[in-house]
TORPA-4810 file (N, C-alpha, C, O; in nm, 3 decimals):
<nodes>
NODE_1_0.086_-0.113_0.003_-0.003_-0.003_0.002_0.083_0.132_0.003_0.058_0.226_-0.073_X
NODE_2_0.182_0.133_0.094_0.269_0.241_0.098_0.350_0.265_-0.026_0.367_0.380_-0.066_X
NODE_3_0.403_0.161_-0.091_0.487_0.168_-0.205_0.391_0.220_-0.333_0.432_0.307_-0.410_X
NODE_4_0.279_0.166_-0.346_0.180_0.235_-0.437_0.156_0.370_-0.424_0.152_0.444_-0.521_X
NODE_5_0.139_0.410_-0.302_0.101_0.549_-0.254_0.231_0.637_-0.290_0.220_0.746_-0.344_X
NODE_6_0.345_0.586_-0.258_0.465_0.655_-0.298_0.480_0.686_-0.443_0.517_0.799_-0.476_X
NODE_7_0.455_0.598_-0.527_0.451_0.623_-0.675_0.357_0.708_-0.705_0.390_0.792_-0.789_X
NODE_8_0.231_0.714_-0.659_0.129_0.804_-0.682_0.164_0.943_-0.622_0.133_1.043_-0.687_X
NODE_9_0.221_0.954_-0.515_0.273_1.090_-0.468_0.376_1.153_-0.562_0.368_1.271_-0.597_X
NODE_10_0.468_1.072_-0.600_0.571_1.122_-0.682_0.513_1.150_-0.834_0.561_1.240_-0.902_X
NODE_11_0.421_1.079_-0.877_0.358_1.115_-1.006_0.267_1.234_-0.986_0.253_1.312_-1.081_X
NODE_12_0.202_1.258_-0.868_0.139_1.392_-0.856_0.217_1.508_-0.848_0.174_1.616_-0.888_X
NODE_13_0.339_1.493_-0.796_0.433_1.604_-0.787_0.473_1.634_-0.943_0.470_1.748_-0.989_X
NODE_14_0.507_1.532_-1.010_0.547_1.540_-1.141_0.442_1.606_-1.231_0.479_1.695_-1.307_X
NODE_15_0.319_1.569_-1.226_0.201_1.622_-1.291_0.173_1.769_-1.254_0.141_1.850_-1.341_X
NODE_16_0.183_1.801_-1.130_0.184_1.942_-1.074_0.277_2.018_-1.156_0.241_2.119_-1.215_X
NODE_17_0.403_1.969_-1.163_0.520_2.055_-1.220_0.474_2.071_-1.373_0.483_2.181_-1.426_X
NODE_18_0.433_1.977_-1.432_0.393_1.997_-1.568_0.274_2.082_-1.585_0.282_2.169_-1.672_X
NODE_19_0.166_2.074_-1.518_0.073_2.177_-1.517_0.106_2.309_-1.473_0.035_2.403_-1.508_X
NODE_20_0.205_2.326_-1.403_0.249_2.462_-1.353_0.338_2.522_-1.468_0.349_2.644_-1.477_X
NODE_21_0.396_2.447_-1.549_0.474_2.497_-1.669_0.377_2.555_-1.766_0.397_2.662_-1.823_X
NODE_22_0.268_2.480_-1.785_0.157_2.536_-1.878_0.085_2.657_-1.814_0.049_2.752_-1.884_X
NODE_23_0.065_2.653_-1.691_-0.023_2.754_-1.637_0.050_2.895_-1.600_-0.012_2.994_-1.561_X
NODE_24_0.188_2.888_-1.616_0.266_3.012_-1.569_0.211_3.126_-1.652_0.184_3.113_-1.772_X
NODE_25_0.197_3.229_-1.591_0.152_3.353_-1.666_0.268_3.403_-1.761_0.387_3.379_-1.737_X
NODE_26_0.227_3.469_-1.862_0.323_3.511_-1.978_0.412_3.623_-1.905_0.364_3.698_-1.820_X
NODE_27_0.532_3.628_-1.940_0.608_3.738_-1.883_0.591_3.874_-1.966_0.565_3.875_-2.086_X
NODE_28_0.607_3.981_-1.891_0.574_4.109_-1.956_0.724_4.174_-1.974_0.818_4.158_-1.896_X
NODE_29_0.725_4.243_-2.084_0.852_4.319_-2.092_0.839_4.457_-2.041_0.732_4.518_-2.054_X
NODE_30_0.947_4.514_-1.982_0.959_4.632_-1.919_0.917_4.757_-2.009_0.958_4.759_-2.125_X
NODE_31_0.843_4.854_-1.967_0.811_4.962_-2.052_0.942_5.034_-2.090_1.041_5.037_-2.018_X
NODE_32_0.933_5.093_-2.214_1.058_5.179_-2.250_1.080_5.292_-2.163_0.984_5.353_-2.117_X
NODE_33_1.215_5.327_-2.134_1.242_5.444_-2.053_1.205_5.432_-1.905_1.222_5.526_-1.828_X
NODE_34_1.153_5.316_-1.866_1.124_5.297_-1.724_1.242_5.249_-1.657_1.334_5.203_-1.724_X
NODE_35_1.251_5.257_-1.517_1.360_5.211_-1.444_1.370_5.045_-1.471_1.273_4.979_-1.510_X
NODE_36_1.490_4.992_-1.446_1.485_4.848_-1.466_1.402_4.779_-1.368_1.397_4.813_-1.250_X
NODE_37_1.334_4.678_-1.421_1.230_4.599_-1.353_1.306_4.480_-1.274_1.368_4.394_-1.335_X
NODE_38_1.297_4.483_-1.149_1.349_4.370_-1.075_1.250_4.258_-1.071_1.133_4.275_-1.037_X
NODE_39_1.298_4.147_-1.106_1.197_4.022_-1.108_1.164_3.985_-0.982_1.247_3.967_-0.893_X
NODE_40_1.024_3.968_-0.967_0.982_3.915_-0.830_1.018_3.774_-0.834_1.041_3.712_-0.937_X
NODE_41_1.021_3.718_-0.697_1.057_3.580_-0.699_0.946_3.501_-0.767_0.829_3.539_-0.776_X
NODE_42_0.997_3.381_-0.816_0.898_3.296_-0.901_0.802_3.263_-0.805_0.833_3.239_-0.689_X
NODE_43_0.663_3.260_-0.857_0.566_3.211_-0.775_0.577_3.051_-0.761_0.637_2.974_-0.836_X
NODE_44_0.506_3.022_-0.650_0.508_2.879_-0.624_0.404_2.804_-0.719_0.292_2.849_-0.743_X
NODE_45_0.454_2.688_-0.768_0.370_2.610_-0.860_0.307_2.513_-0.774_0.337_2.507_-0.655_X
NODE_46_0.215_2.430_-0.830_0.160_2.317_-0.751_0.262_2.218_-0.706_0.228_2.154_-0.606_X
NODE_47_0.376_2.190_-0.755_0.479_2.113_-0.699_0.535_2.166_-0.586_0.558_2.094_-0.489_X
NODE_48_0.564_2.298_-0.586_0.620_2.371_-0.466_0.530_2.338_-0.335_0.569_2.290_-0.229_X
NODE_49_0.399_2.376_-0.373_0.294_2.370_-0.278_0.287_2.241_-0.211_0.309_2.230_-0.091_X
NODE_50_0.255_2.135_-0.294_0.251_1.985_-0.264_0.373_1.951_-0.174_0.357_1.904_-0.062_X
NODE_51_0.486_1.975_-0.222_0.619_1.943_-0.156_0.621_1.999_-0.013_0.652_1.928_0.083_X
NODE_52_0.589_2.124_-0.001_0.587_2.189_0.125_0.478_2.137_0.214_0.506_2.106_0.330_X
NODE_53_0.354_2.123_0.170_0.246_2.050_0.255_0.285_1.911_0.296_0.238_1.864_0.400_X
NODE_54_0.372_1.837_0.219_0.397_1.697_0.262_0.508_1.706_0.361_0.500_1.656_0.473_X
NODE_55_0.618_1.776_0.312_0.750_1.779_0.391_0.738_1.827_0.534_0.809_1.778_0.622_X
NODE_56_0.648_1.922_0.558_0.620_1.976_0.687_0.586_1.871_0.795_0.653_1.849_0.895_X
NODE_57_0.473_1.811_0.759_0.427_1.700_0.866_0.523_1.580_0.864_0.544_1.517_0.968_X
NODE_58_0.587_1.546_0.738_0.675_1.431_0.752_0.796_1.470_0.847_0.842_1.389_0.928_X
NODE_59_0.839_1.588_0.833_0.961_1.623_0.917_0.920_1.620_1.053_0.985_1.554_1.135_X
NODE_60_0.803_1.697_1.090_0.768_1.696_1.233_0.745_1.559_1.288_0.786_1.535_1.401_X
NODE_61_0.684_1.467_1.219_0.672_1.339_1.277_0.794_1.276_1.298_0.812_1.210_1.400_X
NODE_62_0.891_1.291_1.201_1.016_1.225_1.220_1.114_1.274_1.306_1.204_1.204_1.352_X
NODE_63_1.097_1.405_1.331_1.183_1.471_1.446_1.144_1.401_1.582_1.229_1.380_1.668_X
NODE_64_1.027_1.369_1.596_0.980_1.309_1.711_1.051_1.170_1.722_1.111_1.141_1.825_X
NODE_65_1.044_1.087_1.621_1.106_0.949_1.619_1.263_0.966_1.644_1.325_0.894_1.721_X
NODE_66_1.317_1.065_1.574_1.467_1.081_1.598_1.492_1.118_1.742_1.587_1.070_1.805_X
NODE_67_1.415_1.194_1.790_1.442_1.229_1.949_1.434_1.112_2.031_1.524_1.083_2.111_X
NODE_68_1.316_1.035_2.012_1.305_0.899_2.091_1.427_0.815_2.060_1.485_0.760_2.154_X
NODE_69_1.467_0.800_1.945_1.577_0.711_1.899_1.702_0.770_1.975_1.772_0.695_2.044_X
NODE_70_1.728_0.894_1.964_1.849_0.949_2.029_1.855_0.918_2.180_1.960_0.901_2.241_X
NODE_71_1.720_0.910_2.241_1.730_0.881_2.379_1.745_0.723_2.417_1.794_0.681_2.522_X
NODE_72_1.699_0.654_2.321_1.655_0.501_2.370_1.755_0.403_2.289_1.783_0.294_2.340_X
NODE_73_1.802_0.434_2.184_1.867_0.343_2.093_1.995_0.285_2.162_2.077_0.358_2.217_X
NODE_74_2.011_0.132_2.154_2.105_0.064_2.215_2.237_0.093_2.146_2.340_0.099_2.213_X
NODE_75_2.238_0.108_2.019_2.354_0.133_1.943_2.410_0.284_1.965_2.331_0.378_1.955_X
NODE_76_2.538_0.306_1.992_2.583_0.448_2.015_2.576_0.512_1.882_2.541_0.630_1.874_X
NODE_77_2.607_0.442_1.773_2.605_0.496_1.640_2.470_0.560_1.605_2.457_0.675_1.564_X
NODE_78_2.366_0.469_1.628_2.233_0.495_1.587_2.184_0.623_1.675_2.121_0.716_1.625_X
NODE_79_2.222_0.616_1.814_2.190_0.736_1.903_2.239_0.854_1.848_2.164_0.951_1.836_X
NODE_80_2.367_0.861_1.809_2.443_0.978_1.760_2.375_1.027_1.632_2.338_1.144_1.624_X
NODE_81_2.358_0.940_1.532_2.293_0.973_1.409_2.149_1.033_1.438_2.113_1.137_1.382_X
NODE_82_2.075_0.972_1.520_1.928_1.015_1.550_1.943_1.159_1.612_1.859_1.242_1.577_X
NODE_83_2.032_1.194_1.694_2.047_1.315_1.776_2.077_1.426_1.664_2.027_1.538_1.663_X
NODE_84_2.168_1.376_1.571_2.207_1.477_1.457_2.079_1.499_1.365_2.053_1.611_1.320_X
NODE_85_2.007_1.398_1.341_1.895_1.410_1.250_1.782_1.502_1.321_1.720_1.585_1.254_X
NODE_86_1.761_1.488_1.441_1.670_1.564_1.525_1.709_1.714_1.514_1.629_1.799_1.475_X
NODE_87_1.824_1.738_1.547_1.866_1.879_1.556_1.877_1.940_1.409_1.830_2.052_1.388_X
NODE_88_1.936_1.870_1.313_1.947_1.939_1.179_1.797_1.948_1.125_1.768_2.044_1.054_X
NODE_89_1.707_1.855_1.154_1.585_1.855_1.096_1.481_1.963_1.152_1.387_2.008_1.087_X
NODE_90_1.514_1.999_1.285_1.441_2.124_1.340_1.490_2.246_1.268_1.412_2.339_1.254_X
NODE_91_1.607_2.254_1.223_1.649_2.377_1.154_1.586_2.386_1.016_1.535_2.489_0.973_X
NODE_92_1.592_2.264_0.946_1.528_2.235_0.822_1.371_2.260_0.828_1.311_2.309_0.732_X
NODE_93_1.315_2.226_0.933_1.164_2.242_0.945_1.130_2.390_0.961_1.027_2.438_0.913_X
NODE_94_1.222_2.464_1.033_1.207_2.622_1.030_1.213_2.679_0.898_1.135_2.769_0.866_X
NODE_95_1.304_2.631_0.817_1.310_2.683_0.675_1.186_2.642_0.592_1.133_2.719_0.513_X
NODE_96_1.142_2.516_0.614_1.021_2.483_0.531_0.898_2.563_0.575_0.818_2.608_0.493_X
NODE_97_0.884_2.579_0.715_0.774_2.665_0.751_0.793_2.811_0.693_0.698_2.871_0.645_X
NODE_98_0.920_2.864_0.698_0.931_2.997_0.635_0.879_3.011_0.488_0.804_3.099_0.447_X
NODE_99_0.935_2.904_0.414_0.880_2.903_0.274_0.739_2.895_0.255_0.678_2.955_0.167_X
NODE_100_0.684_2.812_0.346_0.537_2.798_0.340_0.465_2.939_0.374_0.363_2.978_0.317_X
NODE_101_0.527_3.001_0.463_0.464_3.141_0.490_0.495_3.246_0.388_0.410_3.332_0.364_X
NODE_102_0.620_3.244_0.321_0.643_3.330_0.200_0.566_3.301_0.084_0.533_3.389_0.005_X
NODE_103_0.535_3.179_0.069_0.462_3.140_-0.058_0.299_3.146_-0.045_0.225_3.129_-0.142_X
NODE_104_0.255_3.172_0.083_0.122_3.174_0.110_0.049_3.039_0.110_-0.072_3.028_0.089_X
NODE_105_0.131_2.941_0.135_0.093_2.819_0.142_0.004_2.773_0.275_0.053_2.779_0.388_X
NODE_106_-0.112_2.733_0.253_-0.182_2.704_0.389_-0.114_2.616_0.469_-0.032_2.540_0.420_X
NODE_107_-0.141_2.617_0.596_-0.079_2.513_0.689_-0.153_2.392_0.698_-0.113_2.304_0.774_X
NODE_108_-0.256_2.376_0.629_-0.345_2.258_0.619_-0.255_2.133_0.583_-0.165_2.144_0.500_X
NODE_109_-0.282_2.021_0.645_-0.213_1.900_0.607_-0.311_1.812_0.528_-0.402_1.753_0.587_X
NODE_110_-0.294_1.802_0.396_-0.395_1.731_0.323_-0.387_1.578_0.345_-0.474_1.496_0.317_X
NODE_111_-0.260_1.554_0.401_-0.218_1.414_0.428_-0.252_1.354_0.554_-0.213_1.241_0.578_X
NODE_112_-0.329_1.425_0.645_-0.366_1.380_0.781_-0.446_1.249_0.769_-0.552_1.242_0.706_X
NODE_113_-0.385_1.144_0.835_-0.459_1.011_0.849_-0.405_0.917_0.732_-0.437_0.798_0.730_X
NODE_114_-0.329_0.968_0.643_-0.279_0.881_0.529_-0.165_0.793_0.582_-0.086_0.833_0.668_X
NODE_115_-0.162_0.669_0.526_-0.044_0.587_0.577_0.044_0.586_0.448_0.028_0.505_0.358_X
NODE_116_0.145_0.690_0.448_0.233_0.722_0.337_0.368_0.678_0.377_0.406_0.672_0.494_X
NODE_117_0.440_0.648_0.270_0.577_0.625_0.286_0.659_0.744_0.353_0.646_0.857_0.306_X
NODE_118_0.731_0.724_0.446_0.820_0.834_0.510_0.749_0.892_0.618_0.815_0.968_0.689_X
NODE_119_0.617_0.872_0.650_0.543_0.917_0.761_0.529_0.810_0.857_0.475_0.703_0.829_X
NODE_120_0.582_0.839_0.976_0.574_0.747_1.084_0.421_0.747_1.134_0.370_0.853_1.169_X
NODE_121_0.359_0.643_1.137_0.213_0.644_1.185_0.220_0.647_1.342_0.324_0.626_1.404_X
NODE_122_0.096_0.676_1.400_0.093_0.664_1.531_0.115_0.522_1.588_0.180_0.503_1.691_X
NODE_123_0.062_0.429_1.519_0.078_0.308_1.552_0.231_0.244_1.536_0.266_0.147_1.604_X
NODE_124_0.305_0.300_1.455_0.443_0.260_1.432_0.521_0.327_1.547_0.610_0.266_1.606_X
NODE_125_0.488_0.446_1.576_0.556_0.520_1.687_0.543_0.456_1.823_0.639_0.443_1.898_X
NODE_126_0.412_0.414_1.852_0.372_0.343_1.965_0.460_0.210_1.974_0.527_0.181_2.073_X
NODE_127_0.451_0.134_1.859_0.536_0.009_1.867_0.671_0.026_1.886_0.733_-0.060_1.948_X
NODE_128_0.733_0.137_1.836_0.884_0.171_1.871_0.878_0.200_2.009_0.958_0.141_2.082_X
NODE_129_0.804_0.274_2.055_0.813_0.325_2.195_0.812_0.194_2.304_0.874_0.191_2.410_X
NODE_130_0.729_0.093_2.253_0.715_-0.024_2.354_0.840_-0.121_2.329_0.868_-0.206_2.414_X
NODE_131_0.911_-0.108_2.219_1.016_-0.210_2.199_1.147_-0.153_2.282_1.156_-0.038_2.323_X
NODE_132_1.248_-0.257_2.298_1.361_-0.221_2.361_1.477_-0.293_2.305_1.459_-0.390_2.231_X
NODE_133_1.591_-0.255_2.335_1.717_-0.301_2.281_1.728_-0.316_2.134_1.694_-0.221_2.063_X
NODE_134_1.773_-0.429_2.080_1.795_-0.448_1.935_1.663_-0.438_1.870_1.663_-0.388_1.757_X
NODE_135_1.550_-0.478_1.922_1.422_-0.461_1.851_1.389_-0.316_1.837_1.337_-0.277_1.732_X
NODE_136_1.414_-0.231_1.935_1.389_-0.095_1.920_1.473_-0.033_1.810_1.421_0.039_1.724_X
NODE_137_1.598_-0.059_1.812_1.695_-0.021_1.707_1.653_-0.056_1.571_1.657_0.025_1.479_X
NODE_138_1.609_-0.185_1.558_1.567_-0.221_1.414_1.443_-0.140_1.371_1.431_-0.097_1.256_X
NODE_139_1.336_-0.116_1.481_1.221_-0.050_1.432_1.257_0.095_1.402_1.214_0.147_1.299_X
NODE_140_1.335_0.163_1.487_1.378_0.299_1.469_1.453_0.310_1.344_1.429_0.406_1.271_X
NODE_141_1.546_0.220_1.309_1.626_0.239_1.194_1.537_0.214_1.063_1.565_0.270_0.958_X
NODE_142_1.438_0.134_1.075_1.353_0.112_0.965_1.271_0.225_0.914_1.258_0.254_0.795_X
NODE_143_1.208_0.297_1.034_1.132_0.401_1.015_1.205_0.527_0.965_1.159_0.597_0.875_X
NODE_144_1.325_0.552_1.032_1.415_0.661_0.991_1.455_0.644_0.842_1.456_0.735_0.760_X
NODE_145_1.489_0.514_0.819_1.540_0.494_0.669_1.411_0.513_0.553_1.429_0.554_0.438_X
NODE_146_1.297_0.478_0.604_1.177_0.498_0.514_1.168_0.657_0.494_1.163_0.705_0.381_X
NODE_147_1.166_0.736_0.611_1.155_0.872_0.600_1.268_0.925_0.508_1.240_0.994_0.410_X
NODE_148_1.397_0.894_0.539_1.502_0.959_0.463_1.489_0.928_0.317_1.505_1.016_0.233_X
NODE_149_1.460_0.805_0.288_1.445_0.763_0.145_1.342_0.843_0.071_1.367_0.891_-0.039_X
NODE_150_1.212_0.860_0.137_1.111_0.925_0.080_1.133_1.076_0.062_1.102_1.136_-0.041_X
NODE_151_1.190_1.130_0.170_1.232_1.277_0.154_1.335_1.296_0.057_1.337_1.404_-0.002_X
NODE_152_1.414_1.215_0.033_1.527_1.234_-0.071_1.447_1.213_-0.212_1.476_1.287_-0.307_X
NODE_153_1.363_1.129_-0.222_1.280_1.122_-0.358_1.199_1.242_-0.383_1.196_1.292_-0.495_X
NODE_154_1.127_1.294_-0.277_1.054_1.410_-0.288_1.146_1.534_-0.312_1.108_1.624_-0.387_X
NODE_155_1.259_1.539_-0.255_1.338_1.658_-0.281_1.389_1.658_-0.423_1.398_1.764_-0.485_X
NODE_156_1.424_1.540_-0.479_1.456_1.530_-0.614_1.344_1.582_-0.718_1.370_1.645_-0.821_X
NODE_157_1.217_1.544_-0.674_1.102_1.586_-0.748_1.088_1.731_-0.748_1.057_1.790_-0.851_X
NODE_158_1.110_1.794_-0.632_1.093_1.929_-0.614_1.199_2.011_-0.705_1.175_2.108_-0.777_X
NODE_159_1.315_1.951_-0.684_1.436_2.009_-0.767_1.420_2.013_-0.914_1.472_2.102_-0.981_X
NODE_160_1.344_1.908_-0.968_1.307_1.896_-1.106_1.190_1.975_-1.152_1.196_2.039_-1.256_X
NODE_161_1.081_1.972_-1.075_0.948_2.026_-1.114_0.904_2.156_-1.037_0.807_2.222_-1.074_X
NODE_162_0.981_2.187_-0.932_0.939_2.310_-0.876_0.973_2.431_-0.948_1.055_2.427_-1.040_X
NODE_163_0.912_2.545_-0.912_0.945_2.667_-0.970_1.007_2.783_-0.887_1.069_2.878_-0.934_X
NODE_164_0.979_2.759_-0.748_1.038_2.875_-0.657_1.186_2.838_-0.628_1.216_2.730_-0.578_X
NODE_165_1.267_2.922_-0.659_1.417_2.912_-0.652_1.446_2.876_-0.501_1.514_2.777_-0.477_X
NODE_166_1.402_2.944_-0.410_1.417_2.923_-0.260_1.384_2.786_-0.217_1.458_2.726_-0.139_X
NODE_167_1.263_2.725_-0.270_1.213_2.602_-0.246_1.305_2.493_-0.313_1.332_2.388_-0.254_X
NODE_168_1.350_2.524_-0.440_1.446_2.427_-0.506_1.582_2.429_-0.432_1.645_2.324_-0.420_X
NODE_169_1.624_2.535_-0.388_1.749_2.549_-0.320_1.738_2.457_-0.194_1.827_2.378_-0.165_X
NODE_170_1.623_2.471_-0.120_1.618_2.388_0.019_1.604_2.241_-0.033_1.657_2.149_0.030_X
NODE_171_1.546_2.222_-0.127_1.526_2.068_-0.177_1.659_2.016_-0.201_1.689_1.907_-0.151_X
NODE_172_1.752_2.089_-0.281_1.881_2.048_-0.304_1.958_2.022_-0.169_2.030_1.923_-0.157_X
NODE_173_1.939_2.115_-0.068_2.014_2.105_0.060_1.967_1.974_0.117_2.051_1.890_0.152_X
NODE_174_1.836_1.952_0.129_1.765_1.835_0.189_1.813_1.704_0.128_1.839_1.605_0.196_X
NODE_175_1.824_1.709_-0.008_1.859_1.578_-0.086_2.017_1.545_-0.038_2.056_1.431_-0.015_X
NODE_176_2.090_1.650_-0.030_2.236_1.612_-0.013_2.240_1.571_0.137_2.284_1.459_0.160_X
NODE_177_2.197_1.650_0.246_2.213_1.609_0.387_2.140_1.477_0.421_2.194_1.394_0.493_X
NODE_178_2.020_1.459_0.370_1.937_1.346_0.402_2.000_1.220_0.332_1.995_1.110_0.387_X
NODE_179_2.061_1.237_0.203_2.126_1.122_0.143_2.241_1.082_0.223_2.261_0.962_0.240_X
NODE_180_2.321_1.174_0.277_2.435_1.138_0.354_2.391_1.079_0.475_2.459_0.984_0.515_X
NODE_181_2.281_1.115_0.552_2.245_1.057_0.656_2.193_0.906_0.638_2.211_0.817_0.720_X
NODE_182_2.127_0.895_0.521_2.083_0.769_0.480_2.198_0.662_0.464_2.189_0.547_0.505_X
NODE_183_2.308_0.715_0.399_2.431_0.636_0.386_2.483_0.598_0.502_2.524_0.482_0.514_X
NODE_184_2.491_0.695_0.614_2.527_0.664_0.742_2.447_0.558_0.820_2.500_0.479_0.898_X
NODE_185_2.313_0.563_0.792_2.226_0.464_0.854_2.247_0.330_0.809_2.224_0.233_0.881_X
NODE_186_2.292_0.321_0.685_2.315_0.188_0.629_2.216_0.106_0.584_2.103_0.154_0.596_X
NODE_187_2.225_-0.016_0.529_2.120_-0.097_0.466_2.029_-0.157_0.592_1.932_-0.230_0.569_X
</nodes>
């Protein structure tokens, strides 16, 4: 179910990007003898909006999981990585929220209640909370990996199909840092 939804989510982002390219308003030329026109930031297209509306709740949920993992993992390496993820992703979340504000994107989460790749469900979080030792580490690593993999995929889609430069720059940053964290997490 999650894998099918992942494909659908990526396809929706790609379609939104394609629609945005068709729907962009025509550029106007500056009137003669007027002061130079400074281009306004590119408007957010549907891909930018969908990316932000998905990444904000994904990041919020997984910061919570990373904090739990940093406190409870049996593996010192997993604890250290989880602490780094929690701290770095709080900073990234602030950047995502600022882009959401600047783009006039509503704070609504159209994905509430969805069982989507990369979003740790309440049941998965509770299961991890009740696990101990190696079982906890296995569950925490599994959910962190799913989150990192999905956020890397979504960042790649935003980089390709988004129109807002600031969102595309953030997507490139997230792709780079989360790919590195995924590598450190291992298979």
